[in-house]
ZAMARGU-4260 file (C-alpha; in steps of 0.2 Angstrom, whole numbers, plus 5000, padded with zeros to 4 digits):
<rodrens>
0) 5000/5000/5000 | 5015/5011/4999 | 5018/5012/5018 | 5036/5015/5022 | 5045/5000/5030
5) 5049/5009/5046 | 5030/5011/5050 | 5029/4992/5053 | 5038/4994/5070 | 5032/4998/5087
10) 5042/5009/5099 | 5031/5010/5115 | 5018/4998/5122 | 5005/5000/5136 | 5008/4987/5149
15) 4990/4988/5157 | 4984/4970/5155 | 4966/4976/5158 | 4966/4985/5142 | 4960/4976/5126
20) 4970/4975/5110 | 4988/4979/5107 | 4989/4997/5112 | 5006/5004/5106 | 5015/5019/5099
25) 5024/5017/5083 | 5043/5018/5084 | 5044/5032/5071 | 5033/5043/5082 | 5043/5039/5098
30) 5059/5045/5089 | 5050/5061/5083 | 5044/5064/5101 | 5062/5063/5107 | 5069/5074/5093
35) 5055/5087/5097 | 5062/5088/5115 | 5079/5091/5109 | 5073/5103/5095 | 5064/5114/5108
40) 5078/5112/5121 | 5092/5118/5109 | 5080/5133/5104 | 5077/5138/5122 | 5095/5135/5128
45) 5107/5144/5116 | 5121/5139/5128 | 5120/5120/5125 | 5118/5123/5106 | 5133/5135/5106
50) 5144/5122/5116 | 5140/5108/5104 | 5143/5119/5089 | 5160/5123/5096 | 5163/5105/5101
55) 5161/5099/5082 | 5168/5116/5075 | 5153/5120/5064 | 5139/5133/5064 | 5124/5132/5076
60) 5112/5127/5062 | 5123/5113/5056 | 5126/5107/5074 | 5107/5107/5077 | 5104/5097/5062
65) 5118/5084/5066 | 5112/5082/5084 | 5094/5079/5078 | 5099/5067/5065 | 5108/5056/5078
70) 5094/5058/5091 | 5082/5052/5078 | 5093/5036/5077 | 5094/5033/5096 | 5082/5018/5095
75) 5088/5011/5078 | 5090/4994/5087 | 5071/4993/5089 | 5070/4990/5071 | 5074/4972/5075
80) 5063/4956/5076 | 5070/4952/5093 | 5064/4968/5101 | 5048/4968/5091 | 5044/4950/5098
85) 5045/4957/5116 | 5026/4961/5112 | 5023/4947/5099 | 5004/4952/5097 | 5009/4969/5092
90) 5023/4963/5080 | 5010/4951/5072 | 4998/4965/5070 | 5011/4976/5061 | 5021/4963/5051
95) 5009/4948/5049 | 5009/4931/5057 | 5019/4921/5044 | 5036/4925/5052 | 5044/4915/5067
100) 5056/4923/5079 | 5066/4914/5092 | 5065/4923/5109 | 5082/4929/5116 | 5090/4942/5126
105) 5092/4958/5117 | 5099/4976/5121 | 5092/4987/5108 | 5104/5002/5111 | 5120/4992/5109
110) 5113/4982/5095 | 5107/4998/5086 | 5125/5004/5087 | 5132/4987/5080 | 5119/4988/5066
115) 5124/5005/5061 | 5143/5002/5061 | 5141/4986/5051 | 5137/4998/5036 | 5145/5015/5041
120) 5160/5010/5052 | 5164/5016/5069 | 5155/5032/5074 | 5157/5040/5091 | 5141/5051/5090
125) 5130/5035/5086 | 5138/5026/5100 | 5133/5041/5112 | 5115/5040/5107 | 5114/5021/5107
130) 5120/5021/5125 | 5105/5031/5131 | 5100/5017/5143 | 5116/5018/5153 | 5130/5013/5141
135) 5134/5006/5124 | 5141/4988/5126 | 5153/4986/5111 | 5158/4968/5117 | 5143/4960/5109
140) 5148/4946/5097 | 5147/4953/5080 | 5142/4935/5074 | 5126/4937/5084 | 5121/4953/5077
145) 5106/4946/5067 | 5091/4938/5075 | 5086/4920/5074 | 5071/4923/5063 | 5064/4920/5046
150) 5076/4927/5032 | 5061/4938/5025 | 5059/4946/5042 | 5078/4949/5044 | 5078/4958/5027
155) 5063/4968/5032 | 5073/4974/5048 | 5088/4979/5037 | 5077/4988/5025 | 5068/4997/5038
160) 5084/5003/5047 | 5091/5009/5030 | 5075/5018/5025 | 5074/5026/5042 | 5092/5032/5041
165) 5089/5039/5024 | 5073/5048/5030 | 5082/5056/5045 | 5095/5063/5033 | 5082/5071/5022
170) 5072/5076/5038 | 5087/5086/5045 | 5093/5092/5028 | 5109/5082/5028 | 5116/5074/5013
175) 5128/5061/5021 | 5131/5053/5037 | 5140/5066/5047 | 5157/5061/5054 | 5160/5073/5068
180) 5169/5062/5080 | 5164/5063/5099 | 5151/5076/5104 | 5154/5077/5123 | 5136/5082/5128
185) 5127/5072/5116 | 5124/5056/5126 | 5117/5066/5141 | 5106/5077/5130 | 5099/5061/5121
190) 5096/5051/5137 | 5087/5065/5146 | 5077/5069/5130 | 5072/5051/5129 | 5065/5051/5147
195) 5055/5067/5144 | 5050/5062/5126 | 5043/5046/5133 | 5032/5056/5145 | 5023/5064/5130
200) 5019/5047/5122 | 5001/5048/5115 | 5001/5030/5108 | 4998/5034/5090 | 4998/5019/5079
205) 4990/5027/5063 | 5003/5023/5049 | 4995/5036/5037 | 4999/5052/5047 | 5010/5064/5038
210) 5027/5064/5048 | 5030/5083/5047 | 5013/5087/5053 | 5015/5074/5067 | 5031/5083/5072
215) 5024/5100/5071 | 5011/5094/5084 | 5024/5086/5095 | 5034/5102/5097 | 5022/5111/5109
220) 5020/5095/5119 | 5038/5094/5120 | 5040/5111/5127 | 5027/5109/5140 | 5036/5093/5146
225) 5052/5102/5147 | 5045/5116/5157 | 5036/5103/5168 | 5052/5094/5171 | 5061/5109/5177
230) 5076/5109/5165 | 5071/5125/5156 | 5072/5141/5167 | 5075/5159/5163 | 5087/5169/5175
235) 5079/5183/5183 | 5094/5194/5186 | 5113/5193/5190 | 5127/5200/5199 | 5132/5204/5217
240) 5120/5219/5219 | 5105/5209/5212 | 5108/5194/5224 | 5114/5202/5240 | 5108/5220/5242
245) 5109/5229/5254 | 5126/5221/5257 | 5141/5229/5248 | 5155/5219/5240 | 5170/5217/5251
250) 5187/5210/5249 | 5188/5198/5235 | 5171/5202/5230 | 5176/5219/5224 | 5186/5211/5210
255) 5170/5204/5202 | 5168/5219/5190 | 5186/5216/5183 | 5183/5197/5178 | 5181/5193/5159
260) 5164/5187/5153 | 5170/5172/5144 | 5171/5153/5146 | 5185/5147/5157 | 5192/5141/5173
265) 5193/5153/5188 | 5202/5150/5204 | 5197/5160/5219 | 5210/5161/5234 | 5204/5170/5249
270) 5203/5168/5268 | 5189/5159/5277 | 5174/5169/5279 | 5178/5182/5266 | 5163/5178/5255
275) 5170/5166/5242 | 5153/5157/5240 | 5144/5174/5237 | 5158/5178/5224 | 5156/5162/5215
280) 5137/5164/5214 | 5138/5182/5208 | 5150/5178/5195 | 5141/5162/5189 | 5125/5172/5188
285) 5133/5185/5176 | 5140/5171/5165 | 5122/5163/5164 | 5114/5180/5160 | 5127/5182/5146
290) 5123/5165/5139 | 5140/5158/5143 | 5132/5144/5155 | 5115/5137/5158 | 5115/5133/5177
295) 5125/5131/5193 | 5132/5116/5201 | 5140/5117/5218 | 5152/5103/5224 | 5156/5101/5242
300) 5168/5089/5251 | 5155/5081/5263 | 5136/5079/5266 | 5137/5091/5281 | 5145/5105/5270
305) 5133/5102/5256 | 5118/5103/5268 | 5125/5119/5276 | 5127/5127/5259 | 5110/5121/5253
310) 5102/5130/5268 | 5113/5146/5265 | 5110/5149/5246 | 5091/5145/5245 | 5086/5163/5245
315) 5099/5167/5231 | 5093/5152/5221 | 5075/5159/5222 | 5081/5176/5216 | 5090/5170/5201
320) 5077/5156/5196 | 5060/5160/5204 | 5052/5146/5194 | 5065/5133/5198 | 5069/5121/5212
325) 5086/5121/5221 | 5091/5103/5221 | 5103/5093/5234 | 5112/5078/5229 | 5122/5066/5240
330) 5120/5049/5247 | 5106/5054/5259 | 5099/5069/5251 | 5083/5060/5245 | 5078/5057/5263
335) 5078/5075/5266 | 5065/5078/5254 | 5054/5062/5254 | 5039/5071/5248 | 5047/5078/5232
340) 5043/5067/5217 | 5047/5079/5203 | 5058/5075/5188 | 5074/5082/5195 | 5071/5074/5212
345) 5068/5056/5206 | 5087/5052/5207 | 5103/5060/5211 | 5109/5059/5193 | 5095/5071/5187
350) 5099/5084/5201 | 5111/5093/5190 | 5099/5095/5175 | 5090/5110/5183 | 5096/5128/5185
355) 5105/5126/5202 | 5111/5111/5212 | 5121/5108/5228 | 5130/5091/5229 | 5144/5082/5237
360) 5159/5080/5226 | 5157/5061/5224 | 5141/5064/5215 | 5151/5075/5202 | 5165/5062/5201
365) 5153/5048/5197 | 5151/5058/5180 | 5168/5051/5175 | 5168/5034/5182 | 5162/5017/5175
370) 5144/5019/5181 | 5129/5018/5170 | 5122/5034/5165 | 5138/5043/5171 | 5135/5055/5156
375) 5119/5062/5164 | 5129/5069/5178 | 5143/5076/5166 | 5130/5083/5155 | 5123/5093/5170
380) 5139/5100/5175 | 5145/5104/5157 | 5130/5114/5153 | 5133/5123/5170 | 5146/5133/5179
385) 5154/5120/5190 | 5159/5127/5207 | 5170/5116/5218 | 5173/5122/5236 | 5187/5118/5248
390) 5197/5112/5233 | 5212/5109/5243 | 5204/5096/5254 | 5206/5080/5243 | 5219/5066/5241
395) 5228/5061/5225 | 5215/5048/5221 | 5201/5061/5221 | 5212/5074/5212 | 5215/5062/5198
400) 5196/5061/5196 | 5194/5080/5198 | 5207/5082/5184 | 5196/5071/5173 | 5181/5082/5177
405) 5190/5098/5174 | 5196/5091/5157 | 5179/5086/5153 | 5173/5104/5156 | 5186/5111/5145
410) 5183/5099/5131 | 5164/5104/5132 | 5168/5122/5132 | 5162/5124/5149 | 5165/5134/5165
415) 5173/5129/5182 | 5176/5140/5197 | 5187/5133/5211 | 5187/5140/5229 | 5200/5138/5243
420) 5208/5148/5257 | 5223/5137/5257 | 5230/5131/5240 | 5248/5127/5237 | 5256/5134/5221
425) 5260/5116/5215 | 5242/5110/5217 | 5235/5126/5210 | 5246/5124/5194 | 5240/5106/5193
430) 5222/5112/5193 | 5225/5125/5180 | 5234/5113/5168 | 5218/5106/5160 | 5214/5124/5153
435) 5233/5126/5150 | 5235/5140/5163 | 5250/5144/5173 | 5250/5154/5190 | 5263/5168/5191
440) 5257/5180/5205 | 5261/5176/5224 | 5248/5189/5229 | 5234/5184/5242 | 5219/5185/5240
445) 5220/5182/5222 | 5208/5177/5208 | 5215/5168/5193 | 5206/5166/5177 | 5211/5155/5162
450) 5201/5155/5146 | 5199/5141/5134 | 5215/5146/5124 | 5225/5146/5140 | 5227/5164/5142
455) 5229/5167/5161 | 5224/5183/5170 | 5227/5186/5188 | 5218/5199/5199 | 5223/5205/5216
460) 5217/5217/5229 | 5226/5234/5230 | 5225/5233/5249 | 5219/5219/5260 | 5204/5221/5272
465) 5206/5223/5290 | 5219/5210/5297 | 5215/5196/5309 | 5228/5191/5322 | 5228/5174/5329
470) 5238/5170/5344 | 5247/5153/5342 | 5250/5141/5357 | 5258/5124/5357 | 5253/5111/5369
475) 5264/5095/5371 | 5258/5078/5376 | 5262/5059/5373 | 5245/5055/5365 | 5242/5071/5356
480) 5227/5074/5368 | 5226/5087/5381 | 5233/5081/5398 | 5223/5082/5414 | 5230/5099/5418
485) 5227/5105/5401 | 5209/5099/5401 | 5206/5108/5418 | 5213/5124/5410 | 5200/5122/5396
490) 5186/5119/5408 | 5191/5134/5418 | 5190/5145/5402 | 5172/5137/5398 | 5167/5140/5416
495) 5171/5159/5413 | 5160/5159/5398 | 5172/5154/5384 | 5165/5144/5369 | 5178/5131/5365
500) 5181/5119/5350 | 5193/5104/5351 | 5196/5095/5334 | 5203/5077/5334 | 5209/5069/5318
505) 5202/5052/5323 | 5185/5047/5329 | 5193/5036/5343 | 5203/5051/5350 | 5187/5062/5350
510) 5177/5048/5359 | 5191/5046/5372 | 5194/5065/5375 | 5175/5068/5376 | 5174/5054/5389
515) 5188/5062/5400 | 5181/5079/5398 | 5163/5075/5402 | 5169/5067/5418 | 5179/5082/5424
520) 5165/5094/5418 | 5151/5086/5427 | 5157/5092/5444 | 5159/5110/5437 | 5142/5110/5428
525) 5149/5113/5411 | 5142/5106/5395 | 5153/5095/5383 | 5147/5090/5366 | 5153/5077/5354
530) 5151/5077/5335 | 5159/5065/5322 | 5154/5055/5307 | 5152/5038/5315 | 5133/5041/5320
535) 5118/5035/5311 | 5111/5047/5298 | 5097/5051/5309 | 5108/5055/5324 | 5121/5064/5314
540) 5108/5076/5307 | 5101/5079/5324 | 5118/5083/5332 | 5124/5094/5317 | 5108/5105/5319
545) 5111/5106/5338 | 5130/5110/5335 | 5124/5125/5323 | 5112/5130/5336 | 5124/5130/5350
550) 5140/5136/5342 | 5134/5145/5327 | 5134/5163/5322 | 5117/5168/5331 | 5120/5156/5346
555) 5120/5163/5364 | 5137/5163/5371 | 5137/5151/5385 | 5153/5143/5390 | 5154/5125/5384
560) 5166/5113/5374 | 5163/5104/5358 | 5174/5089/5354 | 5173/5085/5336 | 5183/5078/5321
565) 5185/5086/5303 | 5166/5086/5301 | 5167/5104/5308 | 5182/5110/5298 | 5173/5116/5282
570) 5158/5126/5277 | 5149/5125/5294 | 5147/5143/5301 | 5153/5140/5319 | 5162/5153/5330
575) 5173/5148/5344 | 5183/5159/5357 | 5197/5146/5359 | 5201/5132/5347 | 5212/5117/5351
580) 5217/5105/5337 | 5228/5090/5335 | 5243/5092/5323 | 5237/5092/5304 | 5244/5100/5288
585) 5245/5119/5290 | 5231/5121/5277 | 5219/5111/5287 | 5224/5120/5303 | 5220/5136/5294
590) 5203/5130/5289 | 5200/5126/5308 | 5206/5144/5312 | 5192/5150/5301 | 5180/5145/5315
595) 5189/5156/5327 | 5182/5173/5331 | 5173/5171/5315 | 5161/5185/5317 | 5162/5203/5324
600) 5153/5204/5340 | 5156/5222/5345 | 5142/5234/5343 | 5132/5221/5333 | 5116/5212/5336
605) 5126/5196/5339 | 5129/5189/5357 | 5145/5196/5364 | 5160/5186/5369 | 5166/5182/5386
610) 5178/5194/5394 | 5191/5181/5399 | 5197/5178/5381 | 5205/5194/5375 | 5211/5188/5358
615) 5208/5173/5346 | 5218/5159/5352 | 5223/5143/5343 | 5231/5129/5352 | 5240/5115/5343
620) 5243/5098/5351 | 5260/5091/5347 | 5270/5076/5352 | 5280/5078/5368 | 5292/5063/5365
625) 5308/5064/5355 | 5308/5057/5337 | 5313/5039/5337 | 5302/5033/5323 | 5296/5045/5310
630) 5282/5034/5303 | 5273/5033/5320 | 5279/5049/5328 | 5262/5058/5324 | 5252/5043/5329
635) 5234/5042/5322 | 5236/5059/5314 | 5251/5052/5304 | 5239/5038/5298 | 5226/5050/5293
640) 5237/5063/5284 | 5251/5051/5279 | 5263/5065/5273 | 5274/5065/5288 | 5286/5078/5280
645) 5271/5090/5279 | 5266/5087/5297 | 5284/5090/5303 | 5286/5106/5293 | 5269/5112/5300
650) 5275/5108/5318 | 5292/5118/5314 | 5282/5133/5307 | 5270/5134/5322 | 5285/5134/5334
655) 5293/5148/5325 | 5279/5161/5328 | 5267/5166/5342 | 5255/5176/5331 | 5248/5172/5313
660) 5242/5188/5303 | 5228/5184/5291 | 5227/5185/5277 | 5246/5189/5275 | 5252/5172/5282
665) 5242/5160/5270 | 5254/5160/5255 | 5270/5160/5266 | 5264/5146/5278 | 5258/5135/5264
670) 5273/5137/5253 | 5285/5134/5267 | 5276/5118/5272 | 5273/5111/5254 | 5289/5116/5246
675) 5294/5101/5235 | 5313/5101/5238 | 5320/5096/5255 | 5326/5109/5266 | 5345/5110/5272
680) 5348/5098/5287 | 5331/5090/5285 | 5332/5072/5290 | 5336/5060/5276 | 5323/5048/5283
685) 5310/5062/5281 | 5314/5064/5263 | 5313/5046/5260 | 5296/5045/5268 | 5291/5059/5257
690) 5297/5050/5241 | 5288/5035/5247 | 5272/5045/5249 | 5274/5053/5232 | 5275/5036/5224
695) 5259/5030/5233 | 5250/5046/5227 | 5255/5042/5209 | 5248/5024/5211 | 5232/5031/5218
700) 5230/5043/5204 | 5234/5029/5191 | 5220/5018/5200 | 5208/5032/5199 | 5211/5034/5180
705) 5208/5016/5177 | 5192/5017/5186 | 5186/5031/5175 | 5188/5020/5159 | 5171/5014/5153
710) 5177/4998/5144 | 5169/4985/5154 | 5151/4983/5159 | 5148/4997/5172 | 5139/4997/5189
715) 5122/5003/5190 | 5121/5021/5197 | 5111/5015/5212 | 5123/5001/5216 | 5130/5006/5234
720) 5147/5002/5228 | 5147/5017/5216 | 5151/5030/5229 | 5166/5019/5235 | 5174/5022/5218
725) 5175/5040/5221 | 5186/5038/5236 | 5202/5028/5240 | 5205/5019/5256 | 5198/5004/5266
730) 5182/4998/5259 | 5168/5003/5271 | 5153/4992/5275 | 5135/4999/5276 | 5128/4993/5293
735) 5110/4995/5298 | 5108/4995/5317 | 5094/4984/5324 | 5087/4984/5342 | 5086/4968/5352
740) 5068/4966/5346 | 5073/4965/5328 | 5067/4982/5323 | 5076/4997/5316 | 5085/5007/5329
745) 5076/5023/5324 | 5060/5014/5319 | 5051/5012/5303 | 5050/4998/5290 | 5066/4988/5287
750) 5061/4985/5269 | 5059/5004/5265 | 5076/5011/5260 | 5072/5028/5268 | 5069/5020/5285
755) 5085/5009/5284 | 5096/5024/5280 | 5090/5033/5296 | 5098/5019/5306 | 5113/5016/5295
760) 5132/5019/5299 | 5147/5016/5288 | 5162/5008/5296 | 5177/4999/5290 | 5173/4981/5284
765) 5185/4973/5297 | 5175/4980/5311 | 5158/4976/5304 | 5149/4962/5313 | 5131/4955/5311
770) 5121/4946/5298 | 5124/4950/5279 | 5109/4955/5270 | 5113/4952/5251 | 5096/4959/5246
775) 5099/4976/5252 | 5118/4976/5251 | 5121/4979/5270 | 5125/4971/5286 | 5111/4970/5300
780) 5119/4973/5317 | 5111/4971/5334 | 5115/4986/5345 | 5126/4982/5359 | 5128/4964/5354
785) 5136/4965/5337 | 5141/4984/5338 | 5142/4995/5353 | 5132/5011/5349 | 5126/5025/5360
790) 5130/5042/5366 | 5148/5041/5359 | 5141/5034/5342 | 5149/5018/5336 | 5164/5013/5347
795) 5175/5001/5338 | 5189/4990/5347 | 5207/4994/5345 | 5206/5010/5337 | 5215/5021/5349
800) 5230/5020/5337 | 5221/5019/5321
</rodrens>
């Protein structure tokens, strides 16, 4: 009857068994639905279209035609008897009942790619769209490319595929298969468009419709679906004044007007509390308004810092995108918003698709790992301004993955902003390298911008803001914890009204010190609190909120002591009168100092400080014993930070001064500690340990790069092992705490993931005891039988010297 061969194939089928007949959506119409979504998206987001045009070095009109062509082919593998036979009744209705098809497993995406390259050769763009269900498996045996079916049906499939390819060329105005190499954003764009396009399926099976008329009607449906999904949003304004009036720019923020309005990598170095976050938001908003980016993605080191930033920037997000929803993405974020069921909230991989998102850095790193749908995350960051905070705080393994992320941003003609108070020159140059930048200035504070061609510009302040002076004291002890006399001194300060923070580098040390202090504090009626990461999610969230309420900016100034680990080191707005810390690399100590006298409390509405403490005082706990074994000299702190030479130089630096002047001391201190060459008279054993450490770091970086190669079948993005790939170290176990009656520690239904997570802790595998539950990838542990858990959190054996 003259009906083209490609009309004999279904693409979507209704699954409701109560409906009579074979209700389906023809494959050509589904492909057109998805193409319509991309068509509208590229019209509405000139940013994405411009990026793709730059990626393949052609005009925007050509780029759009090429993208639409490949998107129309994303389901080419459904023109195959094996897929069609998944709904045999529909296949028979469309193709007749004279053909036999042997049932077999069949992945239509990967087979679609193999069908294509059989005739046209390897094609990265086709591979990208064919992998829209997670990845394209190219390891399929080429000998099994055709179905076990009647020859006439196999030939019909081949003809339909060829006819559809020819139609798509004509439909998009192309004259030949475009060979454009890799299009970095195509896989993510196609996959998201497939989800949204499937939502507008109207189950059309009329084979006589005019395709162009169908497509014309699909376009407004596609636009409505895009708007409903939350991926299309117009910015409402930009810049510091728009976001933060009536506040005036200060310090580093006064440089905003000088920055180039062009795609690039920006590194912001400024002291803690100087407004780097507001700087990044203001600059990113201007880039978006200038159509240089299409959203903002913030990456933070920890869940606590991500939660804190999410709460801080909510108002700014609403100002910028009043019709959008700020999203939060980390391992537990979906349990903070259990009632949200919108498109962007259905999984963490979708969170970056909106206009503004806050995430833990592991969620961003999953965009370059061997994980299904990793390209969804990378698509989200590449269309956006990617802002990574506390960029100094990672290890070699994670830096190798971060390097991969930054290279991907550069390859996609995208923007990156990196924030840090404490960045060594060597690390800074490594971070600038993917954009071919090179640092020159030693000024501080400093903003460095590198454009896509490697042109580096540096912006410094003519004069620094008011200086901050911190008094440095060193306390010596055998176990790197305050002695009994020193603990009493702290308690006397607290009794007089001082708000004190003590930071330990291991949970075991924090638990031990808390136990000692609490016993001494009881007779003095002084409150002591404990905060670390080895609590269940429900308890940790509760404690974090209490810590902010008690030690935060607006808290009443009542004398008390917080014993904590690194969980309070970054992005939490805490304000102490005195801080005590175990020895750590100088940049981490400086981060901790950022929580010392953080806010001006003179002639303000904030509660005033106690009279006993006249100036900000930072006390570092150092080993009292002479050095006999460098490897164990710093005990648990040496195990945590591993670079013994850096710890030793930090100790030396602290003993040479009694006052640190901020921000002047940042550059000097960090370069002194992190200079790559050994100093004269520095112990040979220390140099040898550093060389060994460097070799370990290179091995860690190599391991990370291997994990980022997507050659083998990847993990699903919901597999709990995925997040383990983003961090190196001893594998942890997910432990769900159960009470003696067999119920979850914090109540709820064990079969519900949200309830399980509230009673979950992560601990090293060797300490995890209980019953393995392979169905939910966890260990069920009975509290105080398998695992000791209570006020101190999880208490593990033999961890005093971890």
